[in-house]
Wavefront OBJ file of the C-alpha trace (Angstrom):
o trace
v -8.900 -118.346 4.843
v -6.734 -121.293 5.424
v -5.554 -122.298 9.086
v -1.950 -123.153 9.467
v -0.852 -125.268 12.584
v 2.949 -125.360 13.528
v 4.931 -127.152 16.189
v 5.893 -124.372 18.664
v 9.178 -125.561 20.502
v 8.409 -122.982 22.762
v 5.308 -124.432 23.761
v 6.263 -127.897 23.014
v 2.997 -128.710 21.197
v 1.580 -127.950 17.504
v -0.536 -124.648 17.960
v -2.898 -122.488 15.773
v -0.402 -119.854 13.799
v -1.732 -116.290 14.031
v 0.280 -113.837 12.668
v 1.131 -110.297 14.395
v 0.238 -108.662 11.228
v -1.446 -110.773 8.469
v -0.350 -107.975 5.949
v 3.298 -108.234 6.966
v 4.097 -112.070 8.007
v 7.403 -112.238 9.007
v 9.986 -115.218 9.288
v 13.642 -115.506 10.344
v 15.729 -118.460 9.632
v 19.184 -119.000 10.534
v 21.353 -119.610 7.570
v 24.963 -120.959 7.239
v 28.458 -120.106 8.731
v 30.288 -119.789 5.415
v 33.775 -121.464 5.861
v 33.339 -124.595 3.905
v 31.229 -126.328 1.161
v 27.474 -126.852 2.280
v 26.747 -130.349 3.891
v 23.794 -132.443 3.666
v 22.039 -130.622 6.843
v 22.862 -127.267 4.839
v 20.441 -128.340 2.708
v 17.688 -130.457 4.386
v 16.780 -127.182 6.710
v 16.520 -124.636 3.881
v 14.186 -126.983 1.971
v 11.874 -127.244 4.973
v 11.430 -123.684 5.328
v 11.340 -122.738 1.740
v 8.049 -124.914 1.803
v 6.713 -123.064 4.854
v 7.613 -119.791 2.750
v 5.699 -120.783 -0.153
v 2.673 -122.037 1.892
v 2.636 -118.451 3.739
v 2.785 -116.844 0.377
v -0.129 -118.959 -0.849
v -2.269 -118.208 2.051
v -1.356 -114.376 2.930
v -0.470 -113.337 -0.444
v 3.413 -113.199 -1.648
v 3.568 -109.558 -0.946
v 2.543 -109.844 2.813
v 5.464 -112.406 3.467
v 8.896 -111.178 4.560
v 11.449 -114.136 4.872
v 15.081 -113.348 6.034
v 17.903 -116.076 6.216
v 21.184 -114.833 7.348
v 24.759 -115.719 6.332
v 27.460 -115.621 9.393
v 30.235 -114.294 7.924
v 32.799 -113.652 10.739
v 32.984 -116.641 13.103
v 35.899 -118.632 14.748
v 35.099 -121.552 12.211
v 36.259 -118.797 9.362
v 38.925 -117.660 11.109
v 40.505 -121.321 11.603
v 39.997 -121.784 7.960
v 42.011 -118.718 7.315
v 44.599 -119.921 9.604
v 44.645 -123.318 8.054
v 44.725 -122.455 4.514
v 46.358 -118.916 4.521
v 43.329 -117.669 2.388
v 42.097 -114.282 2.911
v 38.854 -114.211 5.056
v 36.883 -112.177 2.627
v 38.107 -114.488 -0.127
v 36.814 -117.694 1.813
v 33.629 -116.470 2.826
v 33.046 -115.009 -0.542
v 33.579 -118.077 -2.240
v 31.677 -120.193 0.258
v 28.702 -118.009 -0.085
v 28.366 -118.263 -3.893
v 28.735 -121.857 -3.507
v 26.162 -122.037 -1.182
v 23.714 -119.752 -3.093
v 24.204 -122.002 -6.318
v 23.339 -124.987 -3.921
v 20.199 -123.405 -3.069
v 19.181 -122.569 -6.480
v 19.888 -126.067 -7.539
v 17.516 -127.353 -4.627
v 14.789 -124.956 -6.086
v 14.398 -122.830 -3.071
v 13.062 -119.269 -3.757
v 15.322 -116.563 -2.700
v 14.510 -115.022 0.655
v 13.464 -111.520 0.750
v 16.316 -110.597 2.638
v 19.851 -112.560 2.841
v 21.773 -110.427 5.285
v 25.429 -110.796 5.891
v 26.816 -110.273 9.647
v 29.370 -108.307 8.843
v 26.798 -105.484 7.260
v 25.320 -105.146 10.640
v 28.299 -104.634 13.079
v 26.600 -101.411 14.034
v 23.453 -102.652 15.036
v 25.292 -105.180 17.212
v 27.253 -102.383 19.193
v 23.876 -100.838 19.769
v 22.087 -104.558 21.185
v 25.042 -104.556 23.296
v 24.705 -101.082 24.846
v 21.009 -101.851 25.517
v 21.949 -104.760 27.506
v 24.394 -103.135 29.527
v 21.894 -100.070 30.081
v 19.435 -102.621 31.097
v 21.698 -104.643 33.621
v 21.546 -107.854 31.405
v 24.977 -107.598 30.585
v 28.575 -107.058 32.265
v 32.218 -106.410 31.341
v 35.145 -108.736 32.021
v 38.574 -108.482 31.001
v 37.646 -107.205 27.336
v 34.681 -109.299 26.874
v 31.125 -108.324 27.457
v 28.864 -111.109 28.742
v 25.058 -111.695 28.998
v 24.173 -112.005 32.695
v 21.808 -115.283 32.433
v 20.744 -114.994 36.392
v 19.391 -111.250 35.502
v 16.589 -113.346 33.476
v 14.402 -115.399 35.823
v 12.820 -117.640 32.846
v 16.323 -118.202 31.064
v 15.961 -121.324 29.750
v 12.493 -121.162 28.743
v 12.672 -122.448 25.045
v 14.903 -125.457 25.660
v 13.057 -126.316 28.813
v 16.212 -127.206 30.396
v 17.239 -126.471 33.968
v 20.570 -124.662 34.659
v 22.065 -128.035 35.447
v 21.053 -129.412 32.429
v 22.272 -126.703 30.363
v 25.792 -126.558 31.571
v 26.044 -130.469 31.620
v 24.764 -130.584 27.921
v 26.461 -127.827 26.202
v 29.906 -126.615 25.304
v 30.153 -124.056 27.939
v 33.457 -121.811 27.528
v 35.097 -121.925 31.117
v 36.575 -118.714 32.007
v 37.125 -117.336 35.321
v 35.809 -113.993 34.557
v 32.283 -115.421 34.318
v 29.766 -114.603 37.077
v 28.045 -117.780 36.025
v 29.745 -120.676 33.799
v 26.592 -120.427 31.353
v 26.914 -116.490 30.862
v 27.691 -116.427 27.233
v 29.675 -113.764 24.961
v 28.017 -111.106 23.430
v 31.262 -108.951 22.423
v 35.077 -110.787 22.566
v 38.493 -109.088 22.074
v 40.201 -109.773 18.492
v 43.967 -109.918 18.084
v 45.526 -107.150 15.811
v 45.499 -109.750 13.189
v 42.370 -111.000 13.353
v 38.955 -109.628 12.091
v 37.430 -107.134 14.509
v 35.832 -103.469 14.835
v 36.316 -100.660 17.178
v 33.830 -100.788 19.641
v 33.174 -98.922 23.191
v 34.939 -102.292 24.843
v 37.989 -102.002 22.470
v 38.940 -103.641 18.959
v 36.817 -107.224 18.799
v 33.893 -108.853 17.317
v 30.606 -110.117 18.000
v 29.372 -113.455 19.684
v 27.907 -115.820 17.373
v 24.383 -115.406 19.112
v 24.240 -111.802 19.092
v 24.433 -111.621 15.409
v 20.902 -113.060 14.769
v 19.308 -110.965 16.962
v 20.652 -107.889 15.629
v 19.791 -108.786 12.198
v 16.170 -109.747 12.915
v 15.505 -106.804 14.934
v 16.810 -104.644 12.207
v 14.955 -106.429 9.143
v 11.528 -107.844 11.256
v 11.182 -105.671 13.840
v 11.767 -106.590 17.918
v 8.968 -109.000 17.357
v 8.031 -111.053 14.577
v 6.090 -114.323 13.821
v 8.303 -117.255 13.060
v 12.040 -118.196 13.829
v 13.227 -121.446 12.307
v 16.067 -123.518 12.384
v 17.709 -127.079 12.540
v 17.066 -128.730 16.033
v 20.697 -128.766 16.970
v 20.299 -124.612 17.288
v 17.775 -124.885 20.136
v 20.256 -124.730 22.602
v 22.416 -122.979 22.835
v 21.865 -120.492 19.820
v 18.224 -119.990 19.970
v 17.819 -120.078 23.895
v 20.322 -117.178 23.894
v 18.953 -115.255 21.007
v 15.829 -115.303 22.725
v 17.498 -114.279 26.274
v 19.217 -111.006 24.628
v 16.417 -110.128 22.342
v 13.475 -110.095 25.145
v 15.888 -108.531 27.598
v 17.207 -105.672 25.334
v 13.827 -104.483 24.367
v 11.257 -104.448 27.549
v 7.956 -106.345 26.551
v 9.415 -108.113 23.293
v 8.581 -111.768 23.057
v 11.191 -111.710 20.230
v 9.889 -114.733 17.906
v 5.967 -115.801 18.618
v 6.857 -119.301 17.126
v 9.737 -121.241 17.170
v 10.085 -123.765 14.460
v 12.610 -126.423 14.233
v 13.534 -129.120 11.538
v 14.818 -132.796 12.699
v 18.089 -133.890 13.028
v 19.823 -135.289 9.670
v 21.088 -138.781 10.001
v 23.007 -140.792 7.424
v 22.558 -144.658 7.110
v 20.541 -144.466 10.685
v 23.428 -142.576 12.641
v 24.346 -138.819 13.247
v 26.195 -137.506 10.300
v 29.479 -136.865 11.605
v 33.332 -136.553 9.854
v 34.597 -139.099 12.251
v 32.394 -141.673 11.429
v 33.033 -141.436 7.635
v 29.322 -140.941 6.534
v 29.887 -136.758 6.212
v 28.583 -135.635 2.864
v 28.790 -132.375 1.609
v 25.782 -131.488 -1.073
v 28.327 -131.143 -3.869
v 29.376 -134.732 -3.089
v 25.746 -136.143 -3.337
v 24.614 -134.224 -6.265
v 27.158 -135.768 -8.233
v 24.824 -139.205 -7.812
v 21.738 -137.656 -8.558
v 19.803 -134.351 -9.757
v 19.311 -131.736 -7.004
v 15.414 -132.210 -7.437
v 15.493 -135.699 -6.446
v 17.175 -134.753 -3.133
v 14.805 -132.315 -2.478
v 12.056 -134.944 -2.918
v 13.888 -137.195 -0.664
v 14.454 -134.420 2.099
v 10.039 -133.857 1.706
v 9.223 -137.665 2.217
v 9.995 -137.293 5.974
v 7.917 -134.945 7.919
v 10.333 -131.727 8.584
v 10.024 -132.097 12.567
v 11.199 -135.687 12.422
v 14.715 -136.915 12.214
v 15.694 -137.442 8.682
v 17.762 -140.644 7.665
v 19.852 -140.065 4.393
v 20.921 -143.228 2.296
v 21.551 -143.082 -1.387
v 19.383 -145.762 -2.176
v 16.571 -143.400 -0.746
v 18.091 -141.121 -3.415
v 18.022 -143.124 -6.198
v 14.140 -144.161 -5.375
v 13.383 -140.345 -5.336
v 15.149 -140.016 -8.846
v 12.925 -143.062 -10.172
v 9.699 -141.302 -8.666
v 10.661 -137.979 -10.576
v 11.190 -139.840 -13.512
v 7.855 -141.375 -13.342
v 6.017 -137.488 -12.601
v 8.456 -135.968 -15.266
v 7.437 -138.810 -18.018
v 3.771 -137.911 -17.408
v 4.688 -134.428 -18.296
v 6.789 -135.571 -21.287
v 3.737 -137.397 -22.619
v 1.729 -134.250 -22.617
v 4.254 -131.688 -23.296
v 2.182 -130.070 -25.956
v -0.902 -129.789 -23.471
v -1.275 -126.038 -22.388
v -1.584 -125.226 -18.732
v -4.070 -123.353 -16.937
v -3.614 -121.209 -14.086
v -5.366 -122.925 -11.467
v -5.412 -122.998 -7.468
v -3.517 -125.808 -6.020
v -5.793 -128.659 -4.550
v -7.304 -127.695 -0.886
v -6.102 -131.468 0.213
v -2.322 -130.282 -0.548
v -2.907 -126.888 1.299
v -4.596 -128.812 4.091
v -1.900 -131.319 4.246
v 0.902 -128.536 4.591
v -0.935 -126.149 6.634
v -0.949 -129.179 9.301
v 2.470 -128.731 10.249
v 3.922 -128.986 6.995
v 2.718 -132.784 6.259
v 4.786 -133.080 3.045
v 4.620 -136.788 3.010
v 0.641 -136.320 2.922
v 1.140 -133.537 0.364
v 3.399 -135.997 -2.124
v 0.711 -138.829 -2.207
v -1.672 -136.256 -3.624
v 0.874 -135.653 -6.462
v 1.023 -139.353 -6.966
v -2.508 -139.198 -7.541
v -2.478 -136.250 -10.046
v 0.347 -138.384 -11.858
v -2.084 -141.243 -12.278
v -4.928 -139.084 -13.250
v -2.856 -137.311 -16.164
v -1.464 -140.654 -17.255
v -5.154 -141.812 -17.647
v -6.550 -138.775 -19.277
v -8.057 -139.122 -22.758
v -9.729 -136.012 -23.687
v -7.655 -132.973 -24.023
v -10.012 -131.232 -21.683
v -8.607 -133.687 -18.839
v -5.211 -133.559 -19.896
v -5.162 -129.772 -19.447
v -7.019 -130.256 -16.072
v -4.646 -132.811 -14.376
v -1.434 -131.369 -15.878
v -2.373 -127.959 -14.444
v -3.432 -129.281 -11.186
v -0.527 -131.288 -10.855
v 1.817 -128.389 -11.665
v 0.083 -126.166 -8.974
v 0.178 -128.596 -6.389
v 4.083 -129.313 -7.315
v 4.705 -125.883 -7.145
v 3.589 -125.604 -3.341
v 6.397 -128.128 -2.741
v 8.953 -126.625 -5.029
v 9.175 -129.436 -7.502
v 8.572 -130.199 -11.107
v 9.917 -126.889 -12.207
v 12.081 -128.132 -14.894
v 11.393 -128.819 -18.686
v 10.717 -132.852 -18.767
v 13.085 -133.013 -21.798
v 15.790 -131.247 -19.908
v 14.833 -133.505 -16.794
v 15.751 -136.783 -19.070
v 18.482 -135.474 -20.702
v 20.222 -134.757 -17.274
v 23.756 -133.551 -16.634
v 25.785 -134.066 -19.517
v 29.351 -133.208 -20.278
v 30.152 -130.024 -22.243
v 29.566 -130.910 -26.161
v 27.679 -133.976 -24.938
v 24.174 -132.785 -26.341
v 25.612 -131.984 -29.582
v 27.529 -135.537 -29.851
v 24.111 -137.473 -28.945
v 22.149 -134.892 -31.309
v 24.839 -135.891 -33.962
v 24.281 -139.756 -33.503
v 20.689 -139.400 -33.998
v 21.005 -137.713 -37.188
v 23.179 -140.237 -38.407
v 20.771 -142.870 -37.471
v 17.936 -140.959 -39.255
v 20.128 -140.912 -42.395
v 20.408 -144.699 -41.783
v 16.939 -145.165 -41.604
v 16.456 -142.755 -44.624
v 18.550 -145.029 -46.872
v 16.974 -148.169 -44.973
v 20.095 -149.158 -43.267
v 18.569 -150.747 -40.348
v 21.784 -152.587 -39.142
v 23.406 -149.132 -38.541
v 20.194 -147.546 -37.211
v 19.886 -150.431 -34.504
v 23.764 -150.221 -33.904
v 23.493 -146.494 -33.053
v 20.473 -146.810 -31.042
v 22.219 -149.588 -29.214
v 25.149 -147.703 -28.772
v 23.221 -144.660 -27.126
v 21.287 -147.207 -24.943
v 24.241 -148.612 -23.193
v 25.466 -145.078 -22.410
v 21.930 -144.504 -20.641
v 20.334 -142.569 -23.649
v 16.857 -143.750 -24.563
v 15.672 -142.721 -28.142
v 11.915 -142.103 -28.736
v 10.424 -142.005 -32.084
v 7.532 -139.977 -32.713
v 5.625 -138.181 -35.707
v 7.710 -134.974 -35.281
v 11.313 -136.775 -35.279
v 13.306 -138.313 -32.484
v 13.805 -137.131 -29.140
v 16.209 -138.614 -26.321
v 16.270 -139.234 -22.658
v 18.613 -140.019 -20.335
v 17.675 -142.938 -17.796
l 1 2 3 4 5 6 7 8 9 10 11 12 13 14 15 16 17 18 19 20 21 22 23 24 25 26 27 28 29 30 31 32 33 34 35 36 37 38 39 40 41 42 43 44 45 46 47 48 49 50 51 52 53 54 55 56 57 58 59 60 61 62 63 64 65 66 67 68 69 70 71 72 73 74 75 76 77 78 79 80 81 82 83 84 85 86 87 88 89 90 91 92 93 94 95 96 97 98 99 100 101 102 103 104 105 106 107 108 109 110 111 112 113 114 115 116 117 118 119 120 121 122 123 124 125 126 127 128 129 130 131 132 133 134 135 136 137 138 139 140 141 142 143 144 145 146 147 148 149 150 151 152 153 154 155 156 157 158 159 160 161 162 163 164 165 166 167 168 169 170 171 172 173 174 175 176 177 178 179 180 181 182 183 184 185 186 187 188 189 190 191 192 193 194 195 196 197 198 199 200 201 202 203 204 205 206 207 208 209 210 211 212 213 214 215 216 217 218 219 220 221 222 223 224 225 226 227 228 229 230 231 232 233 234 235 236 237 238 239 240 241 242 243 244 245 246 247 248 249 250 251 252 253 254 255 256 257 258 259 260 261 262 263 264 265 266 267 268 269 270 271 272 273 274 275 276 277 278 279 280 281 282 283 284 285 286 287 288 289 290 291 292 293 294 295 296 297 298 299 300 301 302 303 304 305 306 307 308 309 310 311 312 313 314 315 316 317 318 319 320 321 322 323 324 325 326 327 328 329 330 331 332 333 334 335 336 337 338 339 340 341 342 343 344 345 346 347 348 349 350 351 352 353 354 355 356 357 358 359 360 361 362 363 364 365 366 367 368 369 370 371 372 373 374 375 376 377 378 379 380 381 382 383 384 385 386 387 388 389 390 391 392 393 394 395 396 397 398 399 400 401 402 403 404 405 406 407 408 409 410 411 412 413 414 415 416 417 418 419 420 421 422 423 424 425 426 427 428 429 430 431 432 433 434 435 436 437 438 439 440 441 442 443 444 445 446 447 448 449 450 451 452 453 454 455 456 457 458 459
C-alpha cells in the first residue's frame, strides 16, 4: 500500500498518514455559507480536497472512504442578505446552494458521500451544548451559551497562538457578559423575526463553530482522520471546533490530521471587494472553461498561496487544448482499464504534489502524440486517462471540448454552414467553400477534413 504524507497543521510538519481504521477512512471539509454566488476561493479549496479524496479512494478503495463537506445555511451573513434583499431566507439558501452544486460539477469535483446542511442538525447541536455545560466547559450569560476557553489548558494548540495573539489577530466580539474576551458563542438568542429554534436556553440559533462539530461527530464519529479547509479557517473557526469537540467528548482528539489549503490571491494581492479584484466563479467561467480553472488551481501546491491571473487561466486553457488534441487525434482508439502511473500516485501521496503529477501528464501526451503502432496508442491513451482521473482532468469528450460553450442553436448553425460548404465542394465551387471556411475561422471555428467527413473545433 502506498504511504501518504500530509502537512498536519496541528504538528506544523509533514507527517505520514495513518488512518484510525483502514476500512473506514474519514474526511471532513468545511463547505460554504450559502448566501451569494461562490467566489474563486470557494472553488479552489474543494478542488484541492477532491484530489485528496480521489487519492484516498485509489489507495484504500472507494468503498472504504467517507467524505463529508457541509453547507452552512444558518448564519448572520444569510440573515443580512435577507434584510438587504427582502427575499425569504429559505429562498436565498436554496438558490445559492444550487448555484454552488452546479459550480462544483463544472469543476469536475466528485460528490462527497454526505453534504449535510446545518439546519438539519440543530438537535445534535443542542445536545453538544448540553454536554459542554455538563462538563464545565461552557456557561450561560444573558441568553447566550458561551465556551469557556480558560477551562481548556491547551486552547490555541491548533493555531499555535498565545491568548494575546488570538485576541489581537481575530475579530473578537466584545461583550460584558463574557468571562474572557476570547470566549465564543455556542448558542445565541434570536429575535422573533429571525431564524431560530426552541432550546433549553430559549429561542435562538447556533454559533458558527458549533455547526461543524455537531455534523462531523454525527456523520464521522467523535474521532476521525482528516479535517480540511482554507488556511483562513485555522483561527478562530477550526481552533474553536477542535476545542469544543475535544471538551465535549472526554478522551477525543477530534480530527487527527488538520490539512489547510493556502490563501488565494488575485494579481499578487489578497482578493477583496474593496480592492476591486473580487471575482465570482461565474464571472471567471465566462472567460474560460471550468476545467481550465481546475488545471490552473492544480499548477500550484495546495498548501502554498495561489495567485490567480487571467493570463494564467488562458495558459491553462492552451495546455488543455494540447491534451485534448492528442485525444482527438486518437478518438477511435480503445481505452483499457489500467492503473495510474506509480509516479503520479507517489507525487500525490507526497502531500498532494499536483505540479509534479501534472508533469507526468505532459509526458503522457507527448508519448501519445509520438505513438505509431495501435498497441502504443492504446497503451499511452489508457495511461493518460488513468493518470488524469486522479487529478479530475480530461473527463470530457475531446470533440465537445473544442466546440466549447456555444449559444443555443449555435451547433446547428455551424453544422448548416459545414453542410453548405460540403455541397459547394461537391459542385466544385471552391470560392464558396473557402469563403465559408474563412467565415467560420473568423468566429474561432476551425474545420478539419478527414476520411469520415468534416469535423470542427473552437479555438
